[in-house]
N, C-alpha and C positions, 0 to 999 in steps of 0.2 A: 142306331145308324141309318139314314137315307143311303140306299143302294140304288144307281142305273143299272138299267139291263144292259148287256154286252150291247158293244158298238157296232153298226150296220156292217164297218171295215172290217173288223175280227171277225165276224160271224161269215164274214161273205170269204175270208181268208181259210177259212178250218172247213169250208165246205168244200166237198170234193178228196181230202186228205185221207179218207176211207174210199178205195176203191171199188164202188158197187156198181157203178152205171150199166155194165156188162149183165149183172146179176138182176138187177130189176130189169132189163131187157127181156130176162127170160122168159118171165111171165111165170106162169103156174108153178107152185113149188114141189120138188120133187127131191130124191134122198141126194143126187147127187148135187144139185143147188145147195142145198144144204152145208153138205160137206165144203161145196167151196166159201160160202158167207162161213163158214166156222174158222177155214185156214186164213179169211181176211182178217176176222176179228181180232182172231191170235195173232195175228201180225201186226196189229195196230194199237198192241199191249192192252186190251180189254182184259188179259188174263183169262184162265180156265175157270174159275169158278163163274163169271159176269157170261163168260161165251156158253159154257153150259147151260147157264140158266136161258140165255136168249134163245139158242136155237132150240132145248127143250119146249118152251113155250110154242115157237113157231110151228115145230112138227105136230105140235097138239092143233093147230090151226090150217095146217095146210090144206085140207079141202076145201076151206073157204075162202084162201089167196088166189084170185081169180087172174089176176096180172100184176104189173110191175110197180104200178100206185099202192095196189092193198098190200104186197108185200114191203114197200118202203113205211105206209104208214104203220104196217104192225113191227117194224123192224122200232122205228119211232120212238111207239107207247112201249116195246120192252124198255128200252135205254132210257125214256121218260123215267117208268117205275123204277130202275134202280137208283136213277140221280136225284129224283123229286126228294125223297125223305132229309138227304143231307143239304139241302139247298139252304140253310140257313142263317141270314145275316146276324152278324157281331152286332149285339146289343148291349149298351150298356143300361146295368139296373141303377136303379134312380138312389141316392143316399150314400154311395158309394165312393170315395176321395180318397187318396186317389184310386180309378182304378188301375190296376196292374195289369200290362199284357207283356210277357217273355217271349221273345222271338227264337225259336230253334231250329236247327237244320244242320247239313253237312256243307262243306265250303263250296262257295259258289254257287249258289242256290239261289241267290236275292235278297238276304235277310235285312242288310241295312237298309236299301232300297226301296224293300217293303216298309220298314218303319218309316223312311223319308215319307213315302207317299203315304202311311196314313197319321204322320203328324200334321201334311198338309190338309187332309181331308177333315181331323177333327178340329183343326184350327179354324177351317172354311165353315165349320160348323159352329163356331164361338165359344169352345169349350179351352180351356188352359190346360196346354200339353207340356211336358217335359220327357225330356231323350234322355237316357240312362248309357254311355259307352261302356260296357261290360264285356265288350271285345277288349282284352288289354294283350292279346296276343299278337294284333296285325296295329301299328301307328295306323298304316293306311285307312282301317275302318275307322278309328278313331275322328280323321279328318275327314272322311265323309261323309261320317255323321252330323260333324259338324258345318260342314257345308250345309245341308240340309238344316240343320238350324237355322243358320245364318239368314240361309235362303227364305226360311218363313219366319223369323220372329220366335223361335221355338229354343228356348236354354238346354244347353245340353252339360251334363254330369258328369267328368271325367277326370281320368287319375292318369300317372306315366304307366310307359309301357311296362307290362309283369306286373304289373298289380292285382292283388285279388281280385277278382271278376266278382264274388261274394260282396266284397267290400264296397266296390262300385255301387252295385245294388242297393246295399244297405245305404250307405249316403244319401245317394239318389230319392230312396223312399223318404227321408226324413227330410230333403228339403223338399221334395213334392209335397208332404203333408206341410210343411212350414206354411208354403207358397200358398195354400189350399188350389194346388192343382187338380184339374179332375180326370189328367191321364198322364199314364206313367208306363212309357214305352222302354222297355230293359232288349237292347242289342246281344249278343252273345258270341263268342268264337265258334267259328262252323268248326264242328268236328265231327270224325267218321263215326259212327254210330257204332262201331268195331273196335274203338279203343275206351276200353275201360277207365282209366284215368280221368279222362276229359269229361265222360258222361258222369263220373264220380262228382265233376265239379260242377256239372250244370243241378246235379241234386244239391250240392251244398247251397247254390244260388236260390234254390226253391225252397229250401230251410230255412235261411238268412230270410227270405221275405216273407215267410211262414209264420216266423217268430215275430214280426212288425205286423202282422194282420194275419188271420188265423185264415182267411180265404185267397191269400194270394199267391203266388200271381194268377189274378183272377181269369184269365186266359193263356193259353199255354199253346202259343200258334208256331206248327210245325209249316217252314216255307220249302216245297218241294220242286224241282226244275222238272219239267215235263218231258222233257228230253230224256231223263236218265229210266224212262220205260220200266220195266218189273223191279229194279233195283229201290224205286221209290216205296216201293210195299214194304221190303226189308225195312227200309229208314221209317216206316209208319211205326212197325211194329216194337222195334228196337228203342223208340223214342218213347213211345207210349209205355212199353214197359217200364221206362225209366223215371219219367215226371209224370204220366198220364197227359197226353196231349188231348186238347177240349177242340179243335178247328185245325184247319189247313186252308195252306193258301198255294195254290197251282199256278208257277212263275213259266214265264216264257214259252207262254201258246204262242206268241209271235213268231214262232221260229219254226223248222222244221217237223217239232214234233206231231204225231199223228190226232192227241186227244185221248186216246183211250184210256191212258192212265188213270184218269180223275175217277172214270168207269169203274176202275178194277178196285181202286180204292176204297168207291163208296159200296161196292159188292162185299167187300171184305171186311170192312173193319166200320162202316157205319158214321164216321166221325164226321163233324158240320164242315162244309166247305164253307169257309167265310169269303173269301175272293179270289179270282182267276187273276194272274198279271199277263198283258197283252202287249207289252211296254217298256220301256226307258220312262217316258213324261209322268210326272205326277199325276196324269189324270188316268195312267194305263192300270189302274187296280180296281178291278170293275167288282159289283155283285154278282153272284152266280147264277143265273136263271135255267134252270134244270131242263126245262120245255124247248127255252131257243136253243141250247147247246146240242141237245138230242137231235133237235130238229138237222141244225147247221153238222152233225157229224152224218147224218144220212141224205144231207143234199136235199131238204124236202121242202116244197112250195111255201112254207109258211115260215121260213128263214128270210129275213129281212136282206 
């Protein structure tokens, strides 16, 4: 899947969310500056693991960092080293039809919107796409997905409120197979990661799809709200333990989130980041560029 680098507008908004200018102006690195930087990174949701790694690396380089520009460059390099391994685009393998993508996540993170944007993207690439409304808990979710489908000419398989989500997924797969669809995008109900019955329901969807195709769902895409901070790490842990997350989407980066949670997730879990969500429009789902993102976080000169 061709993925553009993040837009100039988004990166410009991201710049400055880490309140670092005063630290860069300080020049030569000393222990007091490192302690202040450590506090700033923790407040920006980078988490203990990533922050500790970064500060340790900067401490080793301290005698060679002579000014603010050198400090910014060293910090950007450390962030890039954490982020680059997870900057892996979603690539559909040849000969897999339908390719099944299952959207996961808690309430309100933007799963349905993300699937609508993906449907638009795949359709624009000339692929035959189908949507499955397996969020049968909320009628509004079905209606929202159907609106995306109508807007972009993508069929939506749905049943009535309260239907078995696994049955919806089963029927959608059968329909996608019969119609020769390239991609099947399956929406699921928002579920708190701490609610075991709902997680069991999700496991059932995975089992049912696996009986139809042993490799399905091929992508188990966890959608996270960047504004939830460190709670996002708990969500990754629980969903990954339940169904094996294969990719992440970080949404709502257009809001007030400082953006550090993406770094924390990369350091702890090493799960590929497929996309970042930067707005509500169809085009506001962007490929993840580690170097540009790191430069934006530090306000580097190479940020667009």
